[in-house]
mmCIF entry with sequence, helices, sheets and N, C-alpha, C, O atoms, coordinates in Angstrom:
data_MODEL
# 
_entry.id   MODEL 
# 
_entity.id                         1 
_entity.type                       polymer 
_entity.pdbx_number_of_molecules   1 
# 
_entity_poly.entity_id                      1 
_entity_poly.type                           'polypeptide(L)' 
_entity_poly.nstd_linkage                   no 
_entity_poly.nstd_monomer                   no 
_entity_poly.pdbx_seq_one_letter_code       MNKKGQTRMPMSFGGLVQYYSEYKSKIKISPKMVVVSGIVLVAIVLVLRALF 
_entity_poly.pdbx_seq_one_letter_code_can   MNKKGQTRMPMSFGGLVQYYSEYKSKIKISPKMVVVSGIVLVAIVLVLRALF 
_entity_poly.pdbx_strand_id                 A 
# 
loop_
_entity_poly_seq.entity_id 
_entity_poly_seq.num 
_entity_poly_seq.mon_id 
_entity_poly_seq.hetero 
1 1  MET n 
1 2  ASN n 
1 3  LYS n 
1 4  LYS n 
1 5  GLY n 
1 6  GLN n 
1 7  THR n 
1 8  ARG n 
1 9  MET n 
1 10 PRO n 
1 11 MET n 
1 12 SER n 
1 13 PHE n 
1 14 GLY n 
1 15 GLY n 
1 16 LEU n 
1 17 VAL n 
1 18 GLN n 
1 19 TYR n 
1 20 TYR n 
1 21 SER n 
1 22 GLU n 
1 23 TYR n 
1 24 LYS n 
1 25 SER n 
1 26 LYS n 
1 27 ILE n 
1 28 LYS n 
1 29 ILE n 
1 30 SER n 
1 31 PRO n 
1 32 LYS n 
1 33 MET n 
1 34 VAL n 
1 35 VAL n 
1 36 VAL n 
1 37 SER n 
1 38 GLY n 
1 39 ILE n 
1 40 VAL n 
1 41 LEU n 
1 42 VAL n 
1 43 ALA n 
1 44 ILE n 
1 45 VAL n 
1 46 LEU n 
1 47 VAL n 
1 48 LEU n 
1 49 ARG n 
1 50 ALA n 
1 51 LEU n 
1 52 PHE n 
# 
_struct_asym.id          A 
_struct_asym.entity_id   1 
# 
_struct_conf.conf_type_id            HELX_P 
_struct_conf.id                      HELX_P1 
_struct_conf.pdbx_PDB_helix_id       AA1 
_struct_conf.beg_label_comp_id       PRO 
_struct_conf.beg_label_asym_id       A 
_struct_conf.beg_label_seq_id        31 
_struct_conf.pdbx_beg_PDB_ins_code   ? 
_struct_conf.end_label_comp_id       LEU 
_struct_conf.end_label_asym_id       A 
_struct_conf.end_label_seq_id        51 
_struct_conf.pdbx_end_PDB_ins_code   ? 
_struct_conf.beg_auth_comp_id        PRO 
_struct_conf.beg_auth_asym_id        A 
_struct_conf.beg_auth_seq_id         31 
_struct_conf.end_auth_comp_id        LEU 
_struct_conf.end_auth_asym_id        A 
_struct_conf.end_auth_seq_id         51 
_struct_conf.pdbx_PDB_helix_class    1 
_struct_conf.details                 ? 
_struct_conf.pdbx_PDB_helix_length   21 
# 
_struct_conf_type.id          HELX_P 
_struct_conf_type.criteria    ? 
_struct_conf_type.reference   ? 
# 
loop_
_atom_site.group_PDB 
_atom_site.id 
_atom_site.type_symbol 
_atom_site.label_atom_id 
_atom_site.label_alt_id 
_atom_site.label_comp_id 
_atom_site.label_asym_id 
_atom_site.label_entity_id 
_atom_site.label_seq_id 
_atom_site.pdbx_PDB_ins_code 
_atom_site.Cartn_x 
_atom_site.Cartn_y 
_atom_site.Cartn_z 
_atom_site.occupancy 
_atom_site.B_iso_or_equiv 
_atom_site.pdbx_formal_charge 
_atom_site.auth_seq_id 
_atom_site.auth_comp_id 
_atom_site.auth_asym_id 
_atom_site.auth_atom_id 
_atom_site.pdbx_PDB_model_num 
ATOM 1   N N  . MET A 1 1  ? 90.767  115.220 77.982  1.00 0.00 ? 1  MET A N  1 
ATOM 2   C CA . MET A 1 1  ? 91.185  116.707 77.917  1.00 0.00 ? 1  MET A CA 1 
ATOM 3   C C  . MET A 1 1  ? 89.927  117.507 77.827  1.00 0.00 ? 1  MET A C  1 
ATOM 4   O O  . MET A 1 1  ? 88.880  117.050 77.368  1.00 0.00 ? 1  MET A O  1 
ATOM 5   N N  . ASN A 1 2  ? 90.076  118.732 78.290  1.00 0.00 ? 2  ASN A N  1 
ATOM 6   C CA . ASN A 1 2  ? 88.912  119.638 78.127  1.00 0.00 ? 2  ASN A CA 1 
ATOM 7   C C  . ASN A 1 2  ? 89.191  120.461 76.969  1.00 0.00 ? 2  ASN A C  1 
ATOM 8   O O  . ASN A 1 2  ? 90.138  120.179 76.234  1.00 0.00 ? 2  ASN A O  1 
ATOM 9   N N  . LYS A 1 3  ? 88.377  121.543 76.730  1.00 0.00 ? 3  LYS A N  1 
ATOM 10  C CA . LYS A 1 3  ? 88.381  122.396 75.519  1.00 0.00 ? 3  LYS A CA 1 
ATOM 11  C C  . LYS A 1 3  ? 89.757  123.102 75.292  1.00 0.00 ? 3  LYS A C  1 
ATOM 12  O O  . LYS A 1 3  ? 90.150  123.307 74.143  1.00 0.00 ? 3  LYS A O  1 
ATOM 13  N N  . LYS A 1 4  ? 90.452  123.455 76.325  1.00 0.00 ? 4  LYS A N  1 
ATOM 14  C CA . LYS A 1 4  ? 91.617  124.172 76.155  1.00 0.00 ? 4  LYS A CA 1 
ATOM 15  C C  . LYS A 1 4  ? 92.896  123.330 76.096  1.00 0.00 ? 4  LYS A C  1 
ATOM 16  O O  . LYS A 1 4  ? 94.007  123.858 76.106  1.00 0.00 ? 4  LYS A O  1 
ATOM 17  N N  . GLY A 1 5  ? 92.713  122.041 76.036  1.00 0.00 ? 5  GLY A N  1 
ATOM 18  C CA . GLY A 1 5  ? 93.893  121.109 75.946  1.00 0.00 ? 5  GLY A CA 1 
ATOM 19  C C  . GLY A 1 5  ? 94.635  120.838 77.343  1.00 0.00 ? 5  GLY A C  1 
ATOM 20  O O  . GLY A 1 5  ? 95.759  120.338 77.384  1.00 0.00 ? 5  GLY A O  1 
ATOM 21  N N  . GLN A 1 6  ? 93.964  121.184 78.397  1.00 0.00 ? 6  GLN A N  1 
ATOM 22  C CA . GLN A 1 6  ? 94.578  120.962 79.653  1.00 0.00 ? 6  GLN A CA 1 
ATOM 23  C C  . GLN A 1 6  ? 93.806  119.774 80.393  1.00 0.00 ? 6  GLN A C  1 
ATOM 24  O O  . GLN A 1 6  ? 92.587  119.620 80.319  1.00 0.00 ? 6  GLN A O  1 
ATOM 25  N N  . THR A 1 7  ? 94.600  119.026 81.054  1.00 0.00 ? 7  THR A N  1 
ATOM 26  C CA . THR A 1 7  ? 94.077  117.951 81.827  1.00 0.00 ? 7  THR A CA 1 
ATOM 27  C C  . THR A 1 7  ? 93.616  118.382 83.137  1.00 0.00 ? 7  THR A C  1 
ATOM 28  O O  . THR A 1 7  ? 94.171  119.311 83.724  1.00 0.00 ? 7  THR A O  1 
ATOM 29  N N  . ARG A 1 8  ? 92.546  117.698 83.662  1.00 0.00 ? 8  ARG A N  1 
ATOM 30  C CA . ARG A 1 8  ? 92.096  118.118 84.989  1.00 0.00 ? 8  ARG A CA 1 
ATOM 31  C C  . ARG A 1 8  ? 92.530  117.019 86.026  1.00 0.00 ? 8  ARG A C  1 
ATOM 32  O O  . ARG A 1 8  ? 92.391  115.811 85.832  1.00 0.00 ? 8  ARG A O  1 
ATOM 33  N N  . MET A 1 9  ? 93.057  117.573 87.120  1.00 0.00 ? 9  MET A N  1 
ATOM 34  C CA . MET A 1 9  ? 93.448  116.683 88.242  1.00 0.00 ? 9  MET A CA 1 
ATOM 35  C C  . MET A 1 9  ? 92.240  116.304 88.994  1.00 0.00 ? 9  MET A C  1 
ATOM 36  O O  . MET A 1 9  ? 91.265  117.052 89.074  1.00 0.00 ? 9  MET A O  1 
ATOM 37  N N  . PRO A 1 10 ? 92.306  115.085 89.574  1.00 0.00 ? 10 PRO A N  1 
ATOM 38  C CA . PRO A 1 10 ? 91.150  114.623 90.337  1.00 0.00 ? 10 PRO A CA 1 
ATOM 39  C C  . PRO A 1 10 ? 91.073  115.416 91.659  1.00 0.00 ? 10 PRO A C  1 
ATOM 40  O O  . PRO A 1 10 ? 92.106  115.841 92.176  1.00 0.00 ? 10 PRO A O  1 
ATOM 41  N N  . MET A 1 11 ? 89.909  115.610 92.188  1.00 0.00 ? 11 MET A N  1 
ATOM 42  C CA . MET A 1 11 ? 89.822  116.325 93.426  1.00 0.00 ? 11 MET A CA 1 
ATOM 43  C C  . MET A 1 11 ? 89.928  115.396 94.555  1.00 0.00 ? 11 MET A C  1 
ATOM 44  O O  . MET A 1 11 ? 89.075  114.519 94.694  1.00 0.00 ? 11 MET A O  1 
ATOM 45  N N  . SER A 1 12 ? 90.920  115.522 95.382  1.00 0.00 ? 12 SER A N  1 
ATOM 46  C CA . SER A 1 12 ? 91.073  114.592 96.541  1.00 0.00 ? 12 SER A CA 1 
ATOM 47  C C  . SER A 1 12 ? 92.002  115.311 97.574  1.00 0.00 ? 12 SER A C  1 
ATOM 48  O O  . SER A 1 12 ? 92.568  116.376 97.326  1.00 0.00 ? 12 SER A O  1 
ATOM 49  N N  . PHE A 1 13 ? 92.111  114.612 98.790  1.00 0.00 ? 13 PHE A N  1 
ATOM 50  C CA . PHE A 1 13 ? 92.925  115.118 99.799  1.00 0.00 ? 13 PHE A CA 1 
ATOM 51  C C  . PHE A 1 13 ? 94.299  114.555 99.741  1.00 0.00 ? 13 PHE A C  1 
ATOM 52  O O  . PHE A 1 13 ? 95.185  114.977 100.485 1.00 0.00 ? 13 PHE A O  1 
ATOM 53  N N  . GLY A 1 14 ? 94.497  113.600 98.860  1.00 0.00 ? 14 GLY A N  1 
ATOM 54  C CA . GLY A 1 14 ? 95.883  113.005 98.831  1.00 0.00 ? 14 GLY A CA 1 
ATOM 55  C C  . GLY A 1 14 ? 96.403  112.330 99.959  1.00 0.00 ? 14 GLY A C  1 
ATOM 56  O O  . GLY A 1 14 ? 97.625  112.297 100.105 1.00 0.00 ? 14 GLY A O  1 
ATOM 57  N N  . GLY A 1 15 ? 95.589  111.739 100.851 1.00 0.00 ? 15 GLY A N  1 
ATOM 58  C CA . GLY A 1 15 ? 95.901  111.074 102.098 1.00 0.00 ? 15 GLY A CA 1 
ATOM 59  C C  . GLY A 1 15 ? 96.359  112.051 103.278 1.00 0.00 ? 15 GLY A C  1 
ATOM 60  O O  . GLY A 1 15 ? 96.909  111.639 104.299 1.00 0.00 ? 15 GLY A O  1 
ATOM 61  N N  . LEU A 1 16 ? 96.067  113.398 103.019 1.00 0.00 ? 16 LEU A N  1 
ATOM 62  C CA . LEU A 1 16 ? 96.452  114.260 104.101 1.00 0.00 ? 16 LEU A CA 1 
ATOM 63  C C  . LEU A 1 16 ? 95.355  114.259 105.177 1.00 0.00 ? 16 LEU A C  1 
ATOM 64  O O  . LEU A 1 16 ? 94.347  114.950 105.029 1.00 0.00 ? 16 LEU A O  1 
ATOM 65  N N  . VAL A 1 17 ? 95.539  113.514 106.220 1.00 0.00 ? 17 VAL A N  1 
ATOM 66  C CA . VAL A 1 17 ? 94.640  113.520 107.340 1.00 0.00 ? 17 VAL A CA 1 
ATOM 67  C C  . VAL A 1 17 ? 95.266  113.897 108.563 1.00 0.00 ? 17 VAL A C  1 
ATOM 68  O O  . VAL A 1 17 ? 96.357  113.387 108.817 1.00 0.00 ? 17 VAL A O  1 
ATOM 69  N N  . GLN A 1 18 ? 94.723  114.761 109.419 1.00 0.00 ? 18 GLN A N  1 
ATOM 70  C CA . GLN A 1 18 ? 95.359  115.192 110.655 1.00 0.00 ? 18 GLN A CA 1 
ATOM 71  C C  . GLN A 1 18 ? 95.093  114.242 111.809 1.00 0.00 ? 18 GLN A C  1 
ATOM 72  O O  . GLN A 1 18 ? 93.942  114.037 112.196 1.00 0.00 ? 18 GLN A O  1 
ATOM 73  N N  . TYR A 1 19 ? 96.156  113.656 112.365 1.00 0.00 ? 19 TYR A N  1 
ATOM 74  C CA . TYR A 1 19 ? 96.055  112.886 113.563 1.00 0.00 ? 19 TYR A CA 1 
ATOM 75  C C  . TYR A 1 19 ? 96.634  113.530 114.586 1.00 0.00 ? 19 TYR A C  1 
ATOM 76  O O  . TYR A 1 19 ? 97.595  114.255 114.329 1.00 0.00 ? 19 TYR A O  1 
ATOM 77  N N  . TYR A 1 20 ? 96.181  113.402 115.912 1.00 0.00 ? 20 TYR A N  1 
ATOM 78  C CA . TYR A 1 20 ? 96.709  114.071 116.980 1.00 0.00 ? 20 TYR A CA 1 
ATOM 79  C C  . TYR A 1 20 ? 97.861  113.270 117.567 1.00 0.00 ? 20 TYR A C  1 
ATOM 80  O O  . TYR A 1 20 ? 97.608  112.194 118.109 1.00 0.00 ? 20 TYR A O  1 
ATOM 81  N N  . SER A 1 21 ? 99.058  113.701 117.500 1.00 0.00 ? 21 SER A N  1 
ATOM 82  C CA . SER A 1 21 ? 100.245 112.878 117.972 1.00 0.00 ? 21 SER A CA 1 
ATOM 83  C C  . SER A 1 21 ? 100.314 113.092 119.557 1.00 0.00 ? 21 SER A C  1 
ATOM 84  O O  . SER A 1 21 ? 101.069 112.365 120.202 1.00 0.00 ? 21 SER A O  1 
ATOM 85  N N  . GLU A 1 22 ? 99.615  113.981 120.147 1.00 0.00 ? 22 GLU A N  1 
ATOM 86  C CA . GLU A 1 22 ? 99.709  114.166 121.551 1.00 0.00 ? 22 GLU A CA 1 
ATOM 87  C C  . GLU A 1 22 ? 98.565  113.502 122.282 1.00 0.00 ? 22 GLU A C  1 
ATOM 88  O O  . GLU A 1 22 ? 98.146  113.966 123.343 1.00 0.00 ? 22 GLU A O  1 
ATOM 89  N N  . TYR A 1 23 ? 98.068  112.437 121.733 1.00 0.00 ? 23 TYR A N  1 
ATOM 90  C CA . TYR A 1 23 ? 96.966  111.680 122.376 1.00 0.00 ? 23 TYR A CA 1 
ATOM 91  C C  . TYR A 1 23 ? 97.411  111.074 123.660 1.00 0.00 ? 23 TYR A C  1 
ATOM 92  O O  . TYR A 1 23 ? 98.402  110.349 123.746 1.00 0.00 ? 23 TYR A O  1 
ATOM 93  N N  . LYS A 1 24 ? 96.606  111.414 124.695 1.00 0.00 ? 24 LYS A N  1 
ATOM 94  C CA . LYS A 1 24 ? 96.901  110.752 125.995 1.00 0.00 ? 24 LYS A CA 1 
ATOM 95  C C  . LYS A 1 24 ? 95.946  109.649 126.293 1.00 0.00 ? 24 LYS A C  1 
ATOM 96  O O  . LYS A 1 24 ? 94.737  109.870 126.368 1.00 0.00 ? 24 LYS A O  1 
ATOM 97  N N  . SER A 1 25 ? 96.477  108.434 126.468 1.00 0.00 ? 25 SER A N  1 
ATOM 98  C CA . SER A 1 25 ? 95.590  107.236 126.773 1.00 0.00 ? 25 SER A CA 1 
ATOM 99  C C  . SER A 1 25 ? 95.354  107.128 128.281 1.00 0.00 ? 25 SER A C  1 
ATOM 100 O O  . SER A 1 25 ? 96.251  107.460 129.056 1.00 0.00 ? 25 SER A O  1 
ATOM 101 N N  . LYS A 1 26 ? 94.256  106.705 128.693 1.00 0.00 ? 26 LYS A N  1 
ATOM 102 C CA . LYS A 1 26 ? 93.970  106.437 130.069 1.00 0.00 ? 26 LYS A CA 1 
ATOM 103 C C  . LYS A 1 26 ? 94.665  105.302 130.694 1.00 0.00 ? 26 LYS A C  1 
ATOM 104 O O  . LYS A 1 26 ? 94.954  105.279 131.891 1.00 0.00 ? 26 LYS A O  1 
ATOM 105 N N  . ILE A 1 27 ? 94.931  104.353 129.852 1.00 0.00 ? 27 ILE A N  1 
ATOM 106 C CA . ILE A 1 27 ? 95.438  103.044 130.243 1.00 0.00 ? 27 ILE A CA 1 
ATOM 107 C C  . ILE A 1 27 ? 97.016  103.128 129.733 1.00 0.00 ? 27 ILE A C  1 
ATOM 108 O O  . ILE A 1 27 ? 97.222  103.287 128.530 1.00 0.00 ? 27 ILE A O  1 
ATOM 109 N N  . LYS A 1 28 ? 97.973  103.034 130.530 1.00 0.00 ? 28 LYS A N  1 
ATOM 110 C CA . LYS A 1 28 ? 99.417  103.012 130.156 1.00 0.00 ? 28 LYS A CA 1 
ATOM 111 C C  . LYS A 1 28 ? 99.977  101.722 130.520 1.00 0.00 ? 28 LYS A C  1 
ATOM 112 O O  . LYS A 1 28 ? 99.974  101.372 131.700 1.00 0.00 ? 28 LYS A O  1 
ATOM 113 N N  . ILE A 1 29 ? 100.475 100.956 129.566 1.00 0.00 ? 29 ILE A N  1 
ATOM 114 C CA . ILE A 1 29 ? 101.180 99.734  129.896 1.00 0.00 ? 29 ILE A CA 1 
ATOM 115 C C  . ILE A 1 29 ? 102.587 99.769  129.237 1.00 0.00 ? 29 ILE A C  1 
ATOM 116 O O  . ILE A 1 29 ? 102.720 100.030 128.042 1.00 0.00 ? 29 ILE A O  1 
ATOM 117 N N  . SER A 1 30 ? 103.595 99.504  130.034 1.00 0.00 ? 30 SER A N  1 
ATOM 118 C CA . SER A 1 30 ? 104.895 99.570  129.481 1.00 0.00 ? 30 SER A CA 1 
ATOM 119 C C  . SER A 1 30 ? 105.226 98.373  128.575 1.00 0.00 ? 30 SER A C  1 
ATOM 120 O O  . SER A 1 30 ? 104.563 97.343  128.694 1.00 0.00 ? 30 SER A O  1 
ATOM 121 N N  . PRO A 1 31 ? 106.169 98.454  127.722 1.00 0.00 ? 31 PRO A N  1 
ATOM 122 C CA . PRO A 1 31 ? 106.416 97.343  126.792 1.00 0.00 ? 31 PRO A CA 1 
ATOM 123 C C  . PRO A 1 31 ? 106.974 96.137  127.608 1.00 0.00 ? 31 PRO A C  1 
ATOM 124 O O  . PRO A 1 31 ? 106.755 94.999  127.194 1.00 0.00 ? 31 PRO A O  1 
ATOM 125 N N  . LYS A 1 32 ? 107.656 96.335  128.703 1.00 0.00 ? 32 LYS A N  1 
ATOM 126 C CA . LYS A 1 32 ? 108.165 95.189  129.504 1.00 0.00 ? 32 LYS A CA 1 
ATOM 127 C C  . LYS A 1 32 ? 106.983 94.403  130.078 1.00 0.00 ? 32 LYS A C  1 
ATOM 128 O O  . LYS A 1 32 ? 107.061 93.176  130.146 1.00 0.00 ? 32 LYS A O  1 
ATOM 129 N N  . MET A 1 33 ? 105.907 95.049  130.488 1.00 0.00 ? 33 MET A N  1 
ATOM 130 C CA . MET A 1 33 ? 104.749 94.431  130.989 1.00 0.00 ? 33 MET A CA 1 
ATOM 131 C C  . MET A 1 33 ? 104.086 93.531  129.862 1.00 0.00 ? 33 MET A C  1 
ATOM 132 O O  . MET A 1 33 ? 103.615 92.434  130.160 1.00 0.00 ? 33 MET A O  1 
ATOM 133 N N  . VAL A 1 34 ? 104.060 93.964  128.700 1.00 0.00 ? 34 VAL A N  1 
ATOM 134 C CA . VAL A 1 34 ? 103.433 93.310  127.592 1.00 0.00 ? 34 VAL A CA 1 
ATOM 135 C C  . VAL A 1 34 ? 104.213 92.020  127.350 1.00 0.00 ? 34 VAL A C  1 
ATOM 136 O O  . VAL A 1 34 ? 103.638 90.942  127.197 1.00 0.00 ? 34 VAL A O  1 
ATOM 137 N N  . VAL A 1 35 ? 105.584 92.164  127.319 1.00 0.00 ? 35 VAL A N  1 
ATOM 138 C CA . VAL A 1 35 ? 106.416 90.946  127.071 1.00 0.00 ? 35 VAL A CA 1 
ATOM 139 C C  . VAL A 1 35 ? 106.286 89.900  128.232 1.00 0.00 ? 35 VAL A C  1 
ATOM 140 O O  . VAL A 1 35 ? 106.170 88.695  128.004 1.00 0.00 ? 35 VAL A O  1 
ATOM 141 N N  . VAL A 1 36 ? 106.312 90.420  129.447 1.00 0.00 ? 36 VAL A N  1 
ATOM 142 C CA . VAL A 1 36 ? 106.169 89.496  130.577 1.00 0.00 ? 36 VAL A CA 1 
ATOM 143 C C  . VAL A 1 36 ? 104.893 88.897  130.667 1.00 0.00 ? 36 VAL A C  1 
ATOM 144 O O  . VAL A 1 36 ? 104.772 87.724  131.020 1.00 0.00 ? 36 VAL A O  1 
ATOM 145 N N  . SER A 1 37 ? 103.912 89.632  130.367 1.00 0.00 ? 37 SER A N  1 
ATOM 146 C CA . SER A 1 37 ? 102.475 89.054  130.405 1.00 0.00 ? 37 SER A CA 1 
ATOM 147 C C  . SER A 1 37 ? 102.337 87.924  129.258 1.00 0.00 ? 37 SER A C  1 
ATOM 148 O O  . SER A 1 37 ? 101.694 86.893  129.452 1.00 0.00 ? 37 SER A O  1 
ATOM 149 N N  . GLY A 1 38 ? 102.936 88.185  128.159 1.00 0.00 ? 38 GLY A N  1 
ATOM 150 C CA . GLY A 1 38 ? 102.929 87.168  127.075 1.00 0.00 ? 38 GLY A CA 1 
ATOM 151 C C  . GLY A 1 38 ? 103.604 85.941  127.438 1.00 0.00 ? 38 GLY A C  1 
ATOM 152 O O  . GLY A 1 38 ? 103.081 84.856  127.184 1.00 0.00 ? 38 GLY A O  1 
ATOM 153 N N  . ILE A 1 39 ? 104.872 86.042  128.088 1.00 0.00 ? 39 ILE A N  1 
ATOM 154 C CA . ILE A 1 39 ? 105.604 84.857  128.521 1.00 0.00 ? 39 ILE A CA 1 
ATOM 155 C C  . ILE A 1 39 ? 104.804 84.117  129.536 1.00 0.00 ? 39 ILE A C  1 
ATOM 156 O O  . ILE A 1 39 ? 104.725 82.889  129.483 1.00 0.00 ? 39 ILE A O  1 
ATOM 157 N N  . VAL A 1 40 ? 104.161 84.874  130.535 1.00 0.00 ? 40 VAL A N  1 
ATOM 158 C CA . VAL A 1 40 ? 103.460 84.158  131.480 1.00 0.00 ? 40 VAL A CA 1 
ATOM 159 C C  . VAL A 1 40 ? 102.191 83.515  130.949 1.00 0.00 ? 40 VAL A C  1 
ATOM 160 O O  . VAL A 1 40 ? 101.814 82.475  131.490 1.00 0.00 ? 40 VAL A O  1 
ATOM 161 N N  . LEU A 1 41 ? 101.506 84.022  129.962 1.00 0.00 ? 41 LEU A N  1 
ATOM 162 C CA . LEU A 1 41 ? 100.396 83.425  129.369 1.00 0.00 ? 41 LEU A CA 1 
ATOM 163 C C  . LEU A 1 41 ? 100.813 82.112  128.588 1.00 0.00 ? 41 LEU A C  1 
ATOM 164 O O  . LEU A 1 41 ? 100.140 81.084  128.658 1.00 0.00 ? 41 LEU A O  1 
ATOM 165 N N  . VAL A 1 42 ? 101.870 82.210  127.905 1.00 0.00 ? 42 VAL A N  1 
ATOM 166 C CA . VAL A 1 42 ? 102.452 81.007  127.275 1.00 0.00 ? 42 VAL A CA 1 
ATOM 167 C C  . VAL A 1 42 ? 102.800 79.895  128.234 1.00 0.00 ? 42 VAL A C  1 
ATOM 168 O O  . VAL A 1 42 ? 102.623 78.713  127.938 1.00 0.00 ? 42 VAL A O  1 
ATOM 169 N N  . ALA A 1 43 ? 103.321 80.313  129.444 1.00 0.00 ? 43 ALA A N  1 
ATOM 170 C CA . ALA A 1 43 ? 103.790 79.327  130.402 1.00 0.00 ? 43 ALA A CA 1 
ATOM 171 C C  . ALA A 1 43 ? 102.521 78.719  131.047 1.00 0.00 ? 43 ALA A C  1 
ATOM 172 O O  . ALA A 1 43 ? 102.575 77.540  131.398 1.00 0.00 ? 43 ALA A O  1 
ATOM 173 N N  . ILE A 1 44 ? 101.468 79.375  131.218 1.00 0.00 ? 44 ILE A N  1 
ATOM 174 C CA . ILE A 1 44 ? 100.175 78.852  131.754 1.00 0.00 ? 44 ILE A CA 1 
ATOM 175 C C  . ILE A 1 44 ? 99.575  77.993  130.806 1.00 0.00 ? 44 ILE A C  1 
ATOM 176 O O  . ILE A 1 44 ? 99.117  76.931  131.228 1.00 0.00 ? 44 ILE A O  1 
ATOM 177 N N  . VAL A 1 45 ? 99.489  78.272  129.530 1.00 0.00 ? 45 VAL A N  1 
ATOM 178 C CA . VAL A 1 45 ? 98.960  77.416  128.614 1.00 0.00 ? 45 VAL A CA 1 
ATOM 179 C C  . VAL A 1 45 ? 99.804  76.124  128.480 1.00 0.00 ? 45 VAL A C  1 
ATOM 180 O O  . VAL A 1 45 ? 99.236  75.035  128.405 1.00 0.00 ? 45 VAL A O  1 
ATOM 181 N N  . LEU A 1 46 ? 101.096 76.225  128.450 1.00 0.00 ? 46 LEU A N  1 
ATOM 182 C CA . LEU A 1 46 ? 101.971 74.991  128.342 1.00 0.00 ? 46 LEU A CA 1 
ATOM 183 C C  . LEU A 1 46 ? 101.718 74.058  129.554 1.00 0.00 ? 46 LEU A C  1 
ATOM 184 O O  . LEU A 1 46 ? 101.638 72.839  129.404 1.00 0.00 ? 46 LEU A O  1 
ATOM 185 N N  . VAL A 1 47 ? 101.591 74.677  130.781 1.00 0.00 ? 47 VAL A N  1 
ATOM 186 C CA . VAL A 1 47 ? 101.315 73.871  131.981 1.00 0.00 ? 47 VAL A CA 1 
ATOM 187 C C  . VAL A 1 47 ? 99.929  73.221  132.021 1.00 0.00 ? 47 VAL A C  1 
ATOM 188 O O  . VAL A 1 47 ? 99.777  72.116  132.542 1.00 0.00 ? 47 VAL A O  1 
ATOM 189 N N  . LEU A 1 48 ? 98.930  73.896  131.479 1.00 0.00 ? 48 LEU A N  1 
ATOM 190 C CA . LEU A 1 48 ? 97.536  73.356  131.444 1.00 0.00 ? 48 LEU A CA 1 
ATOM 191 C C  . LEU A 1 48 ? 97.624  72.307  130.452 1.00 0.00 ? 48 LEU A C  1 
ATOM 192 O O  . LEU A 1 48 ? 97.076  71.242  130.736 1.00 0.00 ? 48 LEU A O  1 
ATOM 193 N N  . ARG A 1 49 ? 98.250  72.420  129.271 1.00 0.00 ? 49 ARG A N  1 
ATOM 194 C CA . ARG A 1 49 ? 98.239  71.362  128.255 1.00 0.00 ? 49 ARG A CA 1 
ATOM 195 C C  . ARG A 1 49 ? 98.952  70.161  128.773 1.00 0.00 ? 49 ARG A C  1 
ATOM 196 O O  . ARG A 1 49 ? 98.513  69.056  128.456 1.00 0.00 ? 49 ARG A O  1 
ATOM 197 N N  . ALA A 1 50 ? 100.025 70.255  129.549 1.00 0.00 ? 50 ALA A N  1 
ATOM 198 C CA . ALA A 1 50 ? 100.625 69.186  130.125 1.00 0.00 ? 50 ALA A CA 1 
ATOM 199 C C  . ALA A 1 50 ? 99.943  68.404  131.155 1.00 0.00 ? 50 ALA A C  1 
ATOM 200 O O  . ALA A 1 50 ? 100.152 67.202  131.314 1.00 0.00 ? 50 ALA A O  1 
ATOM 201 N N  . LEU A 1 51 ? 99.038  69.170  131.927 1.00 0.00 ? 51 LEU A N  1 
ATOM 202 C CA . LEU A 1 51 ? 98.291  68.494  132.976 1.00 0.00 ? 51 LEU A CA 1 
ATOM 203 C C  . LEU A 1 51 ? 96.925  67.798  132.471 1.00 0.00 ? 51 LEU A C  1 
ATOM 204 O O  . LEU A 1 51 ? 96.378  66.854  133.042 1.00 0.00 ? 51 LEU A O  1 
ATOM 205 N N  . PHE A 1 52 ? 96.511  68.383  131.395 1.00 0.00 ? 52 PHE A N  1 
ATOM 206 C CA . PHE A 1 52 ? 95.172  67.803  130.898 1.00 0.00 ? 52 PHE A CA 1 
ATOM 207 C C  . PHE A 1 52 ? 95.311  67.207  129.607 1.00 0.00 ? 52 PHE A C  1 
ATOM 208 O O  . PHE A 1 52 ? 94.337  66.694  129.056 1.00 0.00 ? 52 PHE A O  1 
# 
């Protein structure tokens, strides 16, 4: 406590950070393509393990 009996709050931003929600990415991949490419990758790995 300081001289007047009041507590001092810490100086901080409290997690307030500005992020841009309108960010435009140069690479656009649909969620379907991510799922399909994952399935294809798993299939390729399984086939290669079965052959070698």
